[in-house]
N, C-alpha and C positions, 0 to 999 in steps of 0.2 A: 504493500500500500504506500509506503513512504517513497519508494522509487518512482511509483506512478505519479505521485504528487509533485515531484520536482519539476518536470516540464511545465506543469500547470502553474506553479509558482513563478517560474521564469517568464511564462507568457503574461501573467498578471503584472510582473515587474516591468516588462517591456512596454506594456500598455500604459502603465502609470508614467513611465519615462517619456513616452511619446505625447501623452496628454499634457505633462508638465511643460515640455518643449513648446507645444502649440500655445499654451497659455502665455508663456514668456514672449513668444514672437507676436502674439496677438496684441501685446502692449505697444509694439512699434510697427503698425501696419505699413506695408509698402505704399509709398505715396511720394509726392513732391510737396514740400512745405516752404513757406516764406515767413521771414521775420524782418521787420524794418525798425531801425533805431536812428536817432539823431545824435551825432557825435561832432562836437566843435562846429555846430551850425551846418553840418553836412548830413544828408539823408543816406544812410548806409543800408544796403539790401543784403540779407543772408538767405541763400538758397540751399535747401537741404533735399537730397534725394535718397530714399531708402528703397531697396529692392531685395527682399529676402534678407540675406546676410551681408549685403553690400551697402555702403554708406558714403555719400559725398557731401561736403560742406564748402560752399563757395561764397565769398564776400566781395562786393563791388559797389561802386557808386554809379548811379545812372546819369546824373547831371551835375557837373561835367563828368563824362565817362572816365572811370578810374578803376582798374583792377586792383584788388587788395590782397586776396589770398585764396587758396583752395587746398583742401586735403581730403583724403578718402582712403577706404580700404574695407576690410572685413569687420563686421560688428557682431557681438554677442551680448546677451543680457545676463548680468550677474547681480542678484539682489535688485537694488534700485539704480543700477548704473549701466550705461552703455560702455562696453569695453571694446575699444577700437584697436585693431592691428593695422597700422597705416601702410598703404602701398606707395602713396605719394604725399608730399607735403611741400608746397611751394616756399614755405618759410623754414625749411629744414636747416639751412646753413646758419640760421640765427637761433632756432630753438632746439634743434637736435631731437625733435619728437618723432618716435616711431610707434609709440603706443599712447593711448589716451583713455582715461576713465572720466565719463561725464555723468553726473547724477541727473536723473530724469524722472518725470512722471507724466501722466496723461490727464487731461481734463476734457471730456467729450472726445471730439476728433482732434483736438489740439495736442501738440507735443511740447512739453516744457523742459528746456535744458538749463541746467545750472552751470554756466561757463564763468566768464568774468562777472556776469550779472545774470539775472533771471531772464530767459528769452523764451517767449511764447510763439512757437511756429504754427502757422495755420495751413491746413492742406488746401490744395487747389482741386477743382472739380476733375474727376477722372476723365481721361480722353485716350481711348485705345486707338493705336494706329499700327500699320503693318510692320514698321521697322522697330517697334518698341523692344527694348532690351539692352544688353551690354555686348558690345562688339569690339574685337581686337583687330588692328590692322594686320593683314596677312602678307600682302605682296602688291606690287604694281601690276596692272593688267596690260594686255589681255592674258587670260589664263592659258598659258602654253606650256605648263609643266615646270615653270621656274621655281626656285627655292622659296619656301614660305617661312615666315617668322611664326614659330609655334608658341603655345602658352607658357612653356618653360623658359623661353627667352626673357632675360631680365629687362631688356629694352622693349618697352610697351608703348603703344598708342591706343588708348581706350576711348571709345565713343559710347556714351551712356544716354539713351533716349527713353523718356518716360513722361506721360501725361502732357504731351505737346512741348516738352522742354528737352533740349539737347546740351551735351557738353563733351568736348574732346579734351583729353589730357595726355601729354607725352612725358614719360618718366622712365627711370631705371630703378627696379626694385632692389638691386644689390647695393648700389651706391646712394640711393635716395636722391639722385640728381633729378631736378625738375627742368623740363625743356620748354613747356608752354601749355596754355589752355585757352579755350574760347567756348562760348556758348550763348544760349538764348532760347528762342522758340523755334519750332519746326513744324512742317506738315509733310506727310508722305502719303500719296494717293495716286493710283493709276500710273505708276512708274515715274512720277514727278516728286522730287524731294526738294524742299525749300527751307533754307535757314535764314532766320533774322538774328543778326548778331547783337547781343546786349552786353557782352564783356569779352575782352580779348587781351591777354596778358602781354603780348608782343607789341601791340600797336593800338592804343586807345582810339585813334582816329578812325579805325575800321568799324567801331560801334555804330549801329544804325544801318549798316549795309545789309542788303538782301542778296543771297546767293541761290541760284537755281541749278539743279542737277537732275540727271536721269538716274534711275536705279532699276536693277533687276535682281530678283532672288533666284539663285541657281543652287540647288541642293541646300547646304547650310551656309552658303556664302551670299554676301551682299556685294553686287557689282555696282560701283559708284563712278559715274562719269560726268564730265562737264568742265568748268573752269574753277580754279582755286581762288583764294582771296586776292591774289595778285593778278588775276585775269589770265593765267596760264592754263592750257589744256591739261587735264588729269584723268587718270583711270586708276582707281583703287579697288582692291578686293579686301573686304572685311569678313572675318569669321565670327560666328556667334560664340561668345565666351561660355565655356563649360564649367570652369572653376573660379 
């Protein structure tokens, strides 16, 4: 009888663990959130994207356009804290942060983070589109069997699309070197992909520009063609991120 009960107990324990995990992650539902604050007479925007166990936080000024910082990586919940293992941190040379613990709580749909001050992030309305998700740059097109950059490569360019908001980030996970980022709103429909730039770390003057591209999904790849922010022709292939 005891031997027969052991698998049953293991099954119960597994169910409890899965239930607990679901409860924890239910506290930080996948969404895009915004918080705005006034600092030295400047209106500062904080944009937060959470997708499962992935988290990005970007700070910028809209008028005049000024990029401030971005950081992101994998997130877990421990007690009442978000525990972040950062993949990128634009301020790494100054703060040396690779991990971060942020006390948090929820009030209705709002997410309240205790960073330097209490920050109440409000979610935006859900908007599902065909290219939603996290993508990693794989190679230049056309797809003729050339070498691809795989997920294990520390040199990454991530494009994160959720709820009508996009952000690309270029970085190195080994050295924490940050190469650049840009983002804003986007639309993807019927093979047409459009970006409206709202922040750009390399060149604030590019904020306000609208870029039009064509896209095609082939197997698990996103084939992205058009002209880049400098007006030069481009063909990129992006792979859906698995981890």
